[in-house]
PDB file of N, CA, C and O in Angstrom:
ATOM      1  N   MET A   1      -5.421  89.165 -94.297  1.00  0.00           N
ATOM      2  CA  MET A   1      -6.603  89.706 -94.297  1.00  0.00           C
ATOM      3  C   MET A   1      -6.629  90.998 -94.991  1.00  0.00           C
ATOM      4  O   MET A   1      -5.659  91.751 -94.897  1.00  0.00           O
ATOM      5  N   ALA A   2      -7.787  91.352 -95.765  1.00  0.00           N
ATOM      6  CA  ALA A   2      -7.743  92.531 -96.427  1.00  0.00           C
ATOM      7  C   ALA A   2      -8.304  93.445 -95.290  1.00  0.00           C
ATOM      8  O   ALA A   2      -8.994  93.111 -94.327  1.00  0.00           O
ATOM      9  N   GLN A   3      -7.772  94.852 -95.688  1.00  0.00           N
ATOM     10  CA  GLN A   3      -8.191  95.901 -94.842  1.00  0.00           C
ATOM     11  C   GLN A   3      -9.720  96.061 -94.922  1.00  0.00           C
ATOM     12  O   GLN A   3     -10.213  95.722 -95.998  1.00  0.00           O
ATOM     13  N   ALA A   4     -10.565  96.521 -93.965  1.00  0.00           N
ATOM     14  CA  ALA A   4     -11.754  96.813 -94.276  1.00  0.00           C
ATOM     15  C   ALA A   4     -12.005  98.182 -94.531  1.00  0.00           C
ATOM     16  O   ALA A   4     -11.375  99.080 -93.973  1.00  0.00           O
ATOM     17  N   GLY A   5     -12.971  98.381 -95.417  1.00  0.00           N
ATOM     18  CA  GLY A   5     -13.340  99.789 -95.807  1.00  0.00           C
ATOM     19  C   GLY A   5     -14.757 100.136 -96.040  1.00  0.00           C
ATOM     20  O   GLY A   5     -15.502  99.309 -96.566  1.00  0.00           O
ATOM     21  N   LYS A   6     -15.119 101.141 -95.735  1.00  0.00           N
ATOM     22  CA  LYS A   6     -16.724 101.609 -95.972  1.00  0.00           C
ATOM     23  C   LYS A   6     -17.154 101.523 -97.322  1.00  0.00           C
ATOM     24  O   LYS A   6     -16.388 101.965 -98.178  1.00  0.00           O
ATOM     25  N   GLY A   7     -18.133 101.083 -97.633  1.00  0.00           N
ATOM     26  CA  GLY A   7     -18.694 101.032 -99.028  1.00  0.00           C
ATOM     27  C   GLY A   7     -19.022 102.338 -99.548  1.00  0.00           C
ATOM     28  O   GLY A   7     -18.650 103.321 -98.907  1.00  0.00           O
ATOM     29  N   LYS A   8     -19.698 102.491-100.672  1.00  0.00           N
ATOM     30  CA  LYS A   8     -19.991 103.797-101.249  1.00  0.00           C
ATOM     31  C   LYS A   8     -21.294 104.482-100.444  1.00  0.00           C
ATOM     32  O   LYS A   8     -21.546 105.686-100.508  1.00  0.00           O
ATOM     33  N   LEU A   9     -22.003 103.603 -99.750  1.00  0.00           N
ATOM     34  CA  LEU A   9     -23.022 104.081 -99.002  1.00  0.00           C
ATOM     35  C   LEU A   9     -22.934 103.435 -97.649  1.00  0.00           C
ATOM     36  O   LEU A   9     -22.489 102.289 -97.576  1.00  0.00           O
ATOM     37  N   ASN A  10     -23.292 104.027 -96.658  1.00  0.00           N
ATOM     38  CA  ASN A  10     -23.337 103.377 -95.186  1.00  0.00           C
ATOM     39  C   ASN A  10     -24.687 102.856 -95.022  1.00  0.00           C
ATOM     40  O   ASN A  10     -25.683 103.561 -94.860  1.00  0.00           O
ATOM     41  N   TYR A  11     -24.665 101.408 -95.080  1.00  0.00           N
ATOM     42  CA  TYR A  11     -25.837 100.528 -94.820  1.00  0.00           C
ATOM     43  C   TYR A  11     -25.826 100.037 -93.421  1.00  0.00           C
ATOM     44  O   TYR A  11     -24.768  99.775 -92.850  1.00  0.00           O
ATOM     45  N   ARG A  12     -27.091  99.897 -92.810  1.00  0.00           N
ATOM     46  CA  ARG A  12     -27.151  99.465 -91.399  1.00  0.00           C
ATOM     47  C   ARG A  12     -27.145  97.970 -91.677  1.00  0.00           C
ATOM     48  O   ARG A  12     -27.593  97.514 -92.729  1.00  0.00           O
ATOM     49  N   CYS A  13     -26.623  97.208 -90.701  1.00  0.00           N
ATOM     50  CA  CYS A  13     -26.906  95.720 -90.610  1.00  0.00           C
ATOM     51  C   CYS A  13     -28.293  95.437 -90.035  1.00  0.00           C
ATOM     52  O   CYS A  13     -28.749  95.778 -88.943  1.00  0.00           O
ATOM     53  N   PRO A  14     -28.950  94.621 -91.182  1.00  0.00           N
ATOM     54  CA  PRO A  14     -30.178  94.309 -90.807  1.00  0.00           C
ATOM     55  C   PRO A  14     -30.346  93.282 -89.550  1.00  0.00           C
ATOM     56  O   PRO A  14     -31.313  93.320 -88.790  1.00  0.00           O
ATOM     57  N   SER A  15     -29.465  92.532 -89.461  1.00  0.00           N
ATOM     58  CA  SER A  15     -29.466  91.682 -88.139  1.00  0.00           C
ATOM     59  C   SER A  15     -29.251  92.462 -86.948  1.00  0.00           C
ATOM     60  O   SER A  15     -29.971  92.186 -85.989  1.00  0.00           O
ATOM     61  N   CYS A  16     -28.431  93.349 -86.824  1.00  0.00           N
ATOM     62  CA  CYS A  16     -28.366  94.101 -85.676  1.00  0.00           C
ATOM     63  C   CYS A  16     -29.519  95.072 -85.674  1.00  0.00           C
ATOM     64  O   CYS A  16     -30.200  95.108 -84.650  1.00  0.00           O
ATOM     65  N   PHE A  17     -29.803  95.789 -86.586  1.00  0.00           N
ATOM     66  CA  PHE A  17     -30.757  96.743 -86.729  1.00  0.00           C
ATOM     67  C   PHE A  17     -32.121  96.241 -86.217  1.00  0.00           C
ATOM     68  O   PHE A  17     -32.820  97.024 -85.574  1.00  0.00           O
ATOM     69  N   ILE A  18     -32.518  95.067 -86.444  1.00  0.00           N
ATOM     70  CA  ILE A  18     -33.813  94.398 -85.873  1.00  0.00           C
ATOM     71  C   ILE A  18     -33.962  94.227 -84.435  1.00  0.00           C
ATOM     72  O   ILE A  18     -35.021  94.004 -83.849  1.00  0.00           O
ATOM     73  N   ARG A  19     -32.687  94.363 -83.866  1.00  0.00           N
ATOM     74  CA  ARG A  19     -32.438  94.397 -82.404  1.00  0.00           C
ATOM     75  C   ARG A  19     -32.141  95.942 -81.839  1.00  0.00           C
ATOM     76  O   ARG A  19     -31.572  96.159 -80.769  1.00  0.00           O
ATOM     77  N   ASP A  20     -32.549  96.813 -82.605  1.00  0.00           N
ATOM     78  CA  ASP A  20     -32.363  98.257 -82.288  1.00  0.00           C
ATOM     79  C   ASP A  20     -30.907  98.438 -82.021  1.00  0.00           C
ATOM     80  O   ASP A  20     -30.572  99.139 -81.066  1.00  0.00           O
ATOM     81  N   ILE A  21     -29.973  97.847 -82.809  1.00  0.00           N
ATOM     82  CA  ILE A  21     -28.537  98.201 -82.755  1.00  0.00           C
ATOM     83  C   ILE A  21     -28.123  98.955 -83.965  1.00  0.00           C
ATOM     84  O   ILE A  21     -28.101  98.320 -85.019  1.00  0.00           O
ATOM     85  N   ASP A  22     -27.839 100.026 -83.977  1.00  0.00           N
ATOM     86  CA  ASP A  22     -27.321 100.852 -85.276  1.00  0.00           C
ATOM     87  C   ASP A  22     -25.899 100.744 -85.647  1.00  0.00           C
ATOM     88  O   ASP A  22     -25.080 101.544 -85.194  1.00  0.00           O
ATOM     89  N   ILE A  23     -25.604  99.901 -86.357  1.00  0.00           N
ATOM     90  CA  ILE A  23     -24.331  99.448 -86.731  1.00  0.00           C
ATOM     91  C   ILE A  23     -24.029  99.652 -88.278  1.00  0.00           C
ATOM     92  O   ILE A  23     -24.814  99.086 -89.038  1.00  0.00           O
ATOM     93  N   ASP A  24     -23.140 100.284 -88.764  1.00  0.00           N
ATOM     94  CA  ASP A  24     -22.678 100.489 -90.051  1.00  0.00           C
ATOM     95  C   ASP A  24     -21.982  99.133 -90.668  1.00  0.00           C
ATOM     96  O   ASP A  24     -21.148  98.491 -90.030  1.00  0.00           O
ATOM     97  N   MET A  25     -22.405  98.792 -91.921  1.00  0.00           N
ATOM     98  CA  MET A  25     -21.701  97.487 -92.470  1.00  0.00           C
ATOM     99  C   MET A  25     -20.358  98.155 -93.043  1.00  0.00           C
ATOM    100  O   MET A  25     -20.166  99.370 -93.106  1.00  0.00           O
ATOM    101  N   PHE A  26     -19.454  97.146 -93.452  1.00  0.00           N
ATOM    102  CA  PHE A  26     -18.228  97.332 -94.128  1.00  0.00           C
ATOM    103  C   PHE A  26     -18.511  96.586 -95.517  1.00  0.00           C
ATOM    104  O   PHE A  26     -19.407  95.748 -95.623  1.00  0.00           O
ATOM    105  N   TYR A  27     -17.690  96.953 -96.548  1.00  0.00           N
ATOM    106  CA  TYR A  27     -17.870  96.343 -97.840  1.00  0.00           C
ATOM    107  C   TYR A  27     -16.533  95.813 -98.259  1.00  0.00           C
ATOM    108  O   TYR A  27     -15.531  96.524 -98.176  1.00  0.00           O
ATOM    109  N   GLU A  28     -16.489  94.548 -98.719  1.00  0.00           N
ATOM    110  CA  GLU A  28     -15.315  93.762 -99.117  1.00  0.00           C
ATOM    111  C   GLU A  28     -15.383  93.585-100.714  1.00  0.00           C
ATOM    112  O   GLU A  28     -16.120  92.836-101.355  1.00  0.00           O
ATOM    113  N   GLU A  29     -14.431  94.463-101.163  1.00  0.00           N
ATOM    114  CA  GLU A  29     -14.531  94.631-102.661  1.00  0.00           C
ATOM    115  C   GLU A  29     -14.062  93.356-103.591  1.00  0.00           C
ATOM    116  O   GLU A  29     -14.358  93.242-104.781  1.00  0.00           O
ATOM    117  N   GLU A  30     -13.309  92.456-102.865  1.00  0.00           N
ATOM    118  CA  GLU A  30     -13.002  91.209-103.586  1.00  0.00           C
ATOM    119  C   GLU A  30     -14.345  90.269-103.700  1.00  0.00           C
ATOM    120  O   GLU A  30     -14.616  89.710-104.763  1.00  0.00           O
ATOM    121  N   LYS A  31     -15.064  90.151-102.675  1.00  0.00           N
ATOM    122  CA  LYS A  31     -16.114  89.397-102.788  1.00  0.00           C
ATOM    123  C   LYS A  31     -17.431  89.976-103.048  1.00  0.00           C
ATOM    124  O   LYS A  31     -18.447  89.283-103.082  1.00  0.00           O
ATOM    125  N   LYS A  32     -17.421  91.275-103.237  1.00  0.00           N
ATOM    126  CA  LYS A  32     -18.561  92.258-103.426  1.00  0.00           C
ATOM    127  C   LYS A  32     -19.721  91.902-102.589  1.00  0.00           C
ATOM    128  O   LYS A  32     -20.834  91.592-103.014  1.00  0.00           O
ATOM    129  N   GLU A  33     -19.336  91.980-101.300  1.00  0.00           N
ATOM    130  CA  GLU A  33     -20.372  91.920-100.305  1.00  0.00           C
ATOM    131  C   GLU A  33     -20.075  92.517 -99.041  1.00  0.00           C
ATOM    132  O   GLU A  33     -18.932  92.619 -98.596  1.00  0.00           O
ATOM    133  N   TYR A  34     -21.312  92.988 -98.356  1.00  0.00           N
ATOM    134  CA  TYR A  34     -21.151  93.722 -97.051  1.00  0.00           C
ATOM    135  C   TYR A  34     -21.204  92.698 -96.092  1.00  0.00           C
ATOM    136  O   TYR A  34     -21.673  91.569 -96.230  1.00  0.00           O
ATOM    137  N   TYR A  35     -20.611  93.265 -94.984  1.00  0.00           N
ATOM    138  CA  TYR A  35     -20.286  92.366 -93.698  1.00  0.00           C
ATOM    139  C   TYR A  35     -20.327  93.383 -92.483  1.00  0.00           C
ATOM    140  O   TYR A  35     -19.932  94.549 -92.493  1.00  0.00           O
ATOM    141  N   CYS A  36     -20.957  92.602 -91.318  1.00  0.00           N
ATOM    142  CA  CYS A  36     -21.024  93.476 -90.023  1.00  0.00           C
ATOM    143  C   CYS A  36     -19.922  92.839 -89.105  1.00  0.00           C
ATOM    144  O   CYS A  36     -19.753  91.625 -88.990  1.00  0.00           O
ATOM    145  N   LEU A  37     -19.209  93.788 -88.482  1.00  0.00           N
ATOM    146  CA  LEU A  37     -18.264  93.254 -87.658  1.00  0.00           C
ATOM    147  C   LEU A  37     -18.616  92.934 -86.386  1.00  0.00           C
ATOM    148  O   LEU A  37     -17.755  92.464 -85.643  1.00  0.00           O
ATOM    149  N   ARG A  38     -19.942  93.137 -85.927  1.00  0.00           N
ATOM    150  CA  ARG A  38     -20.390  93.001 -84.681  1.00  0.00           C
ATOM    151  C   ARG A  38     -21.075  91.548 -84.571  1.00  0.00           C
ATOM    152  O   ARG A  38     -20.869  90.788 -83.625  1.00  0.00           O
ATOM    153  N   CYS A  39     -21.918  91.262 -85.665  1.00  0.00           N
ATOM    154  CA  CYS A  39     -22.989  90.014 -85.384  1.00  0.00           C
ATOM    155  C   CYS A  39     -22.333  88.938 -86.517  1.00  0.00           C
ATOM    156  O   CYS A  39     -22.635  87.760 -86.330  1.00  0.00           O
ATOM    157  N   GLY A  40     -21.471  89.237 -87.662  1.00  0.00           N
ATOM    158  CA  GLY A  40     -21.078  88.292 -88.691  1.00  0.00           C
ATOM    159  C   GLY A  40     -22.036  88.213 -89.853  1.00  0.00           C
ATOM    160  O   GLY A  40     -21.954  87.242 -90.606  1.00  0.00           O
ATOM    161  N   PHE A  41     -22.877  89.087 -90.050  1.00  0.00           N
ATOM    162  CA  PHE A  41     -23.945  89.117 -91.170  1.00  0.00           C
ATOM    163  C   PHE A  41     -23.260  89.601 -92.230  1.00  0.00           C
ATOM    164  O   PHE A  41     -22.621  90.653 -92.243  1.00  0.00           O
ATOM    165  N   THR A  42     -23.431  88.612 -93.375  1.00  0.00           N
ATOM    166  CA  THR A  42     -22.727  89.035 -94.679  1.00  0.00           C
ATOM    167  C   THR A  42     -23.895  88.669 -95.778  1.00  0.00           C
ATOM    168  O   THR A  42     -24.711  87.753 -95.675  1.00  0.00           O
ATOM    169  N   GLY A  43     -23.769  89.647 -96.894  1.00  0.00           N
ATOM    170  CA  GLY A  43     -24.655  89.847 -97.853  1.00  0.00           C
ATOM    171  C   GLY A  43     -24.393  90.644 -98.955  1.00  0.00           C
ATOM    172  O   GLY A  43     -23.607  91.575 -98.779  1.00  0.00           O
ATOM    173  N   GLN A  44     -24.954  90.460-100.224  1.00  0.00           N
ATOM    174  CA  GLN A  44     -24.930  91.183-101.393  1.00  0.00           C
ATOM    175  C   GLN A  44     -25.854  92.500-101.096  1.00  0.00           C
ATOM    176  O   GLN A  44     -26.749  92.515-100.251  1.00  0.00           O
ATOM    177  N   GLU A  45     -25.528  93.485-101.842  1.00  0.00           N
ATOM    178  CA  GLU A  45     -26.048  94.691-101.521  1.00  0.00           C
ATOM    179  C   GLU A  45     -27.685  94.684-101.813  1.00  0.00           C
ATOM    180  O   GLU A  45     -28.430  95.456-101.210  1.00  0.00           O
ATOM    181  N   GLU A  46     -28.139  93.789-102.740  1.00  0.00           N
ATOM    182  CA  GLU A  46     -29.553  93.546-103.049  1.00  0.00           C
ATOM    183  C   GLU A  46     -30.077  93.035-101.711  1.00  0.00           C
ATOM    184  O   GLU A  46     -31.061  93.625-101.265  1.00  0.00           O
ATOM    185  N   ASP A  47     -29.552  91.996-100.984  1.00  0.00           N
ATOM    186  CA  ASP A  47     -30.062  91.333 -99.725  1.00  0.00           C
ATOM    187  C   ASP A  47     -30.070  92.355 -98.598  1.00  0.00           C
ATOM    188  O   ASP A  47     -31.018  92.412 -97.814  1.00  0.00           O
ATOM    189  N   VAL A  48     -28.908  93.245 -98.504  1.00  0.00           N
ATOM    190  CA  VAL A  48     -29.121  94.095 -97.488  1.00  0.00           C
ATOM    191  C   VAL A  48     -30.110  95.257 -97.461  1.00  0.00           C
ATOM    192  O   VAL A  48     -30.559  95.766 -96.434  1.00  0.00           O
ATOM    193  N   LEU A  49     -30.432  95.663 -98.886  1.00  0.00           N
ATOM    194  CA  LEU A  49     -31.468  96.733 -99.153  1.00  0.00           C
ATOM    195  C   LEU A  49     -32.830  96.008 -99.044  1.00  0.00           C
ATOM    196  O   LEU A  49     -33.752  96.672 -98.571  1.00  0.00           O
ATOM    197  N   ARG A  50     -33.093  94.656 -99.441  1.00  0.00           N
ATOM    198  CA  ARG A  50     -34.187  94.181 -99.235  1.00  0.00           C
ATOM    199  C   ARG A  50     -34.639  93.932 -97.794  1.00  0.00           C
ATOM    200  O   ARG A  50     -35.780  94.159 -97.392  1.00  0.00           O
ATOM    201  N   LEU A  51     -33.587  93.422 -97.020  1.00  0.00           N
ATOM    202  CA  LEU A  51     -33.869  93.043 -95.471  1.00  0.00           C
ATOM    203  C   LEU A  51     -34.171  94.665 -94.675  1.00  0.00           C
ATOM    204  O   LEU A  51     -35.046  94.885 -93.837  1.00  0.00           O
ATOM    205  N   ASN A  52     -33.252  95.578 -95.181  1.00  0.00           N
ATOM    206  CA  ASN A  52     -33.463  96.865 -94.419  1.00  0.00           C
ATOM    207  C   ASN A  52     -35.051  97.561 -94.795  1.00  0.00           C
ATOM    208  O   ASN A  52     -35.711  98.303 -94.067  1.00  0.00           O
ATOM    209  N   GLU A  53     -35.412  97.041 -96.207  1.00  0.00           N
ATOM    210  CA  GLU A  53     -36.696  97.525 -96.321  1.00  0.00           C
ATOM    211  C   GLU A  53     -37.921  96.911 -95.606  1.00  0.00           C
ATOM    212  O   GLU A  53     -38.996  97.505 -95.520  1.00  0.00           O
ATOM    213  N   GLN A  54     -37.694  95.719 -95.114  1.00  0.00           N
ATOM    214  CA  GLN A  54     -38.653  94.857 -94.366  1.00  0.00           C
ATOM    215  C   GLN A  54     -38.513  95.591 -92.929  1.00  0.00           C
ATOM    216  O   GLN A  54     -39.581  95.796 -92.352  1.00  0.00           O
ATOM    217  N   ILE A  55     -37.592  95.917 -92.426  1.00  0.00           N
ATOM    218  CA  ILE A  55     -37.420  96.321 -91.177  1.00  0.00           C
ATOM    219  C   ILE A  55     -38.041  97.830 -91.093  1.00  0.00           C
ATOM    220  O   ILE A  55     -38.584  98.258 -90.074  1.00  0.00           O
ATOM    221  N   ARG A  56     -37.900  98.528 -92.216  1.00  0.00           N
ATOM    222  CA  ARG A  56     -38.741 100.085 -92.162  1.00  0.00           C
ATOM    223  C   ARG A  56     -40.181  99.764 -91.875  1.00  0.00           C
ATOM    224  O   ARG A  56     -40.866 100.633 -91.335  1.00  0.00           O
ATOM    225  N   PHE A  57     -40.685  98.644 -92.173  1.00  0.00           N
ATOM    226  CA  PHE A  57     -42.242  98.256 -91.876  1.00  0.00           C
ATOM    227  C   PHE A  57     -42.428  98.406 -90.392  1.00  0.00           C
ATOM    228  O   PHE A  57     -43.470  98.837 -89.898  1.00  0.00           O
ATOM    229  N   ARG A  58     -41.417  98.047 -89.729  1.00  0.00           N
ATOM    230  CA  ARG A  58     -41.730  98.072 -88.285  1.00  0.00           C
ATOM    231  C   ARG A  58     -41.833  99.720 -87.705  1.00  0.00           C
ATOM    232  O   ARG A  58     -42.434 100.031 -86.677  1.00  0.00           O
ATOM    233  N   TYR A  59     -41.179 100.585 -88.516  1.00  0.00           N
ATOM    234  CA  TYR A  59     -41.204 101.984 -87.973  1.00  0.00           C
ATOM    235  C   TYR A  59     -42.220 102.929 -88.976  1.00  0.00           C
ATOM    236  O   TYR A  59     -42.112 104.149 -88.859  1.00  0.00           O
ATOM    237  N   ARG A  60     -42.934 102.533 -89.690  1.00  0.00           N
ATOM    238  CA  ARG A  60     -43.723 103.059 -90.692  1.00  0.00           C
ATOM    239  C   ARG A  60     -44.613 104.014 -89.967  1.00  0.00           C
ATOM    240  O   ARG A  60     -44.751 105.115 -90.500  1.00  0.00           O
ATOM    241  N   CYS A  61     -45.217 103.796 -88.889  1.00  0.00           N
ATOM    242  CA  CYS A  61     -46.091 104.760 -88.125  1.00  0.00           C
ATOM    243  C   CYS A  61     -45.541 105.422 -86.867  1.00  0.00           C
ATOM    244  O   CYS A  61     -46.223 105.942 -85.984  1.00  0.00           O
ATOM    245  N   MET A  62     -44.350 105.341 -86.905  1.00  0.00           N
ATOM    246  CA  MET A  62     -43.581 106.026 -85.857  1.00  0.00           C
ATOM    247  C   MET A  62     -43.892 107.461 -85.497  1.00  0.00           C
ATOM    248  O   MET A  62     -43.981 107.760 -84.306  1.00  0.00           O
ATOM    249  N   LYS A  63     -44.052 108.303 -86.373  1.00  0.00           N
ATOM    250  CA  LYS A  63     -44.649 109.839 -86.118  1.00  0.00           C
ATOM    251  C   LYS A  63     -46.074 110.019 -86.336  1.00  0.00           C
ATOM    252  O   LYS A  63     -46.606 111.106 -86.562  1.00  0.00           O
ATOM    253  N   LEU A  64     -46.632 108.956 -86.259  1.00  0.00           N
ATOM    254  CA  LEU A  64     -47.981 109.363 -86.235  1.00  0.00           C
ATOM    255  C   LEU A  64     -48.907 108.618 -85.000  1.00  0.00           C
ATOM    256  O   LEU A  64     -48.467 107.641 -84.394  1.00  0.00           O
ATOM    257  N   ARG A  65     -50.116 109.154 -84.741  1.00  0.00           N
ATOM    258  CA  ARG A  65     -50.907 108.634 -83.510  1.00  0.00           C
ATOM    259  C   ARG A  65     -52.245 108.316 -84.083  1.00  0.00           C
ATOM    260  O   ARG A  65     -52.788 108.863 -85.043  1.00  0.00           O
ATOM    261  N   VAL A  66     -52.750 107.211 -83.240  1.00  0.00           N
ATOM    262  CA  VAL A  66     -53.996 106.857 -83.753  1.00  0.00           C
ATOM    263  C   VAL A  66     -54.967 107.616 -83.206  1.00  0.00           C
ATOM    264  O   VAL A  66     -55.073 107.852 -82.003  1.00  0.00           O
ATOM    265  N   LYS A  67     -55.886 108.116 -84.312  1.00  0.00           N
ATOM    266  CA  LYS A  67     -57.036 108.884 -83.814  1.00  0.00           C
ATOM    267  C   LYS A  67     -58.264 108.110 -83.418  1.00  0.00           C
ATOM    268  O   LYS A  67     -58.914 108.321 -82.394  1.00  0.00           O
ATOM    269  N   ASP A  68     -58.538 107.132 -84.390  1.00  0.00           N
ATOM    270  CA  ASP A  68     -59.774 106.213 -84.227  1.00  0.00           C
ATOM    271  C   ASP A  68     -59.304 104.893 -84.657  1.00  0.00           C
ATOM    272  O   ASP A  68     -58.579 104.678 -85.629  1.00  0.00           O
ATOM    273  N   PHE A  69     -59.791 104.017 -83.831  1.00  0.00           N
ATOM    274  CA  PHE A  69     -59.593 102.447 -84.328  1.00  0.00           C
ATOM    275  C   PHE A  69     -60.669 101.815 -85.093  1.00  0.00           C
ATOM    276  O   PHE A  69     -60.508 100.736 -85.665  1.00  0.00           O
ATOM    277  N   GLY A  70     -61.900 102.555 -85.110  1.00  0.00           N
ATOM    278  CA  GLY A  70     -62.830 102.210 -85.988  1.00  0.00           C
ATOM    279  C   GLY A  70     -63.547 100.883 -85.574  1.00  0.00           C
ATOM    280  O   GLY A  70     -63.220 100.235 -84.579  1.00  0.00           O
ATOM    281  N   GLU A  71     -64.539 100.547 -86.417  1.00  0.00           N
ATOM    282  CA  GLU A  71     -65.314  99.176 -86.105  1.00  0.00           C
ATOM    283  C   GLU A  71     -64.622  98.170 -86.790  1.00  0.00           C
ATOM    284  O   GLU A  71     -63.616  98.394 -87.463  1.00  0.00           O
ATOM    285  N   ASP A  72     -65.189  96.946 -86.623  1.00  0.00           N
ATOM    286  CA  ASP A  72     -64.546  95.901 -87.262  1.00  0.00           C
ATOM    287  C   ASP A  72     -64.444  96.119 -88.770  1.00  0.00           C
ATOM    288  O   ASP A  72     -65.267  96.849 -89.322  1.00  0.00           O
ATOM    289  N   ASN A  73     -63.472  95.522 -89.460  1.00  0.00           N
ATOM    290  CA  ASN A  73     -63.290  95.866 -90.735  1.00  0.00           C
ATOM    291  C   ASN A  73     -63.173  97.112 -91.322  1.00  0.00           C
ATOM    292  O   ASN A  73     -63.286  97.227 -92.542  1.00  0.00           O
ATOM    293  N   GLU A  74     -62.909  98.288 -90.431  1.00  0.00           N
ATOM    294  CA  GLU A  74     -62.714  99.543 -90.736  1.00  0.00           C
ATOM    295  C   GLU A  74     -61.223  99.975 -90.558  1.00  0.00           C
ATOM    296  O   GLU A  74     -60.692  99.615 -89.507  1.00  0.00           O
ATOM    297  N   PRO A  75     -60.508 100.669 -91.408  1.00  0.00           N
ATOM    298  CA  PRO A  75     -59.281 101.039 -91.296  1.00  0.00           C
ATOM    299  C   PRO A  75     -58.963 102.017 -89.855  1.00  0.00           C
ATOM    300  O   PRO A  75     -59.758 102.850 -89.420  1.00  0.00           O
ATOM    301  N   VAL A  76     -57.955 101.778 -89.399  1.00  0.00           N
ATOM    302  CA  VAL A  76     -57.326 102.629 -88.168  1.00  0.00           C
ATOM    303  C   VAL A  76     -57.063 104.135 -88.705  1.00  0.00           C
ATOM    304  O   VAL A  76     -56.412 104.270 -89.740  1.00  0.00           O
ATOM    305  N   THR A  77     -57.473 105.073 -88.135  1.00  0.00           N
ATOM    306  CA  THR A  77     -57.218 106.429 -88.526  1.00  0.00           C
ATOM    307  C   THR A  77     -56.299 107.271 -87.990  1.00  0.00           C
ATOM    308  O   THR A  77     -56.460 107.582 -86.810  1.00  0.00           O
ATOM    309  N   PHE A  78     -55.242 107.772 -88.667  1.00  0.00           N
ATOM    310  CA  PHE A  78     -54.087 108.094 -87.919  1.00  0.00           C
ATOM    311  C   PHE A  78     -53.891 109.862 -88.365  1.00  0.00           C
ATOM    312  O   PHE A  78     -54.223 110.380 -89.431  1.00  0.00           O
ATOM    313  N   VAL A  79     -53.265 110.514 -87.198  1.00  0.00           N
ATOM    314  CA  VAL A  79     -52.915 111.842 -87.531  1.00  0.00           C
ATOM    315  C   VAL A  79     -51.434 112.144 -87.044  1.00  0.00           C
ATOM    316  O   VAL A  79     -50.901 111.550 -86.106  1.00  0.00           O
ATOM    317  N   PRO A  80     -50.821 113.174 -87.823  1.00  0.00           N
ATOM    318  CA  PRO A  80     -49.457 113.234 -87.567  1.00  0.00           C
ATOM    319  C   PRO A  80     -49.275 113.804 -85.916  1.00  0.00           C
ATOM    320  O   PRO A  80     -50.175 114.402 -85.326  1.00  0.00           O
ATOM    321  N   HIS A  81     -48.106 113.530 -85.398  1.00  0.00           N
ATOM    322  CA  HIS A  81     -47.920 113.535 -84.052  1.00  0.00           C
ATOM    323  C   HIS A  81     -47.156 115.097 -83.971  1.00  0.00           C
ATOM    324  O   HIS A  81     -46.149 115.423 -84.599  1.00  0.00           O
ATOM    325  N   GLN A  82     -47.817 115.818 -83.161  1.00  0.00           N
ATOM    326  CA  GLN A  82     -47.356 117.208 -83.086  1.00  0.00           C
ATOM    327  C   GLN A  82     -46.707 117.247 -81.563  1.00  0.00           C
ATOM    328  O   GLN A  82     -47.394 117.360 -80.548  1.00  0.00           O
ATOM    329  N   GLY A  83     -45.307 117.137 -81.578  1.00  0.00           N
ATOM    330  CA  GLY A  83     -44.571 117.080 -80.315  1.00  0.00           C
ATOM    331  C   GLY A  83     -44.659 118.300 -79.568  1.00  0.00           C
ATOM    332  O   GLY A  83     -44.602 119.354 -80.202  1.00  0.00           O
ATOM    333  N   GLY A  84     -44.797 118.329 -78.246  1.00  0.00           N
ATOM    334  CA  GLY A  84     -44.942 119.408 -77.211  1.00  0.00           C
ATOM    335  C   GLY A  84     -46.353 120.093 -77.332  1.00  0.00           C
ATOM    336  O   GLY A  84     -46.512 121.157 -76.734  1.00  0.00           O
ATOM    337  N   THR A  85     -47.314 119.598 -78.011  1.00  0.00           N
ATOM    338  CA  THR A  85     -48.651 120.327 -77.788  1.00  0.00           C
ATOM    339  C   THR A  85     -49.476 119.295 -77.064  1.00  0.00           C
ATOM    340  O   THR A  85     -49.123 118.117 -77.012  1.00  0.00           O
ATOM    341  N   GLN A  86     -50.558 119.742 -76.516  1.00  0.00           N
ATOM    342  CA  GLN A  86     -51.464 119.136 -75.828  1.00  0.00           C
ATOM    343  C   GLN A  86     -53.009 118.771 -76.366  1.00  0.00           C
ATOM    344  O   GLN A  86     -53.799 118.187 -75.624  1.00  0.00           O
TER     345      GLN A  86
END
């Protein structure tokens, strides 16, 4: 079995990250694919990037707070969170 090595960039495993586990993936040069030691996920670089981009949707408003929910069919209004202030 080939020695595992880190790829050029550290990608998070999409399968683990969706369960709030932050695990870096390893790159296998021969197969040109990334893999996770924890869950067994494997995929090409394009697959990993696409799935990680979908997961970022979950955290898109993490540093925002809802100011107004609005009426029906009106958008929700957000303001930036100011930590430590009341």
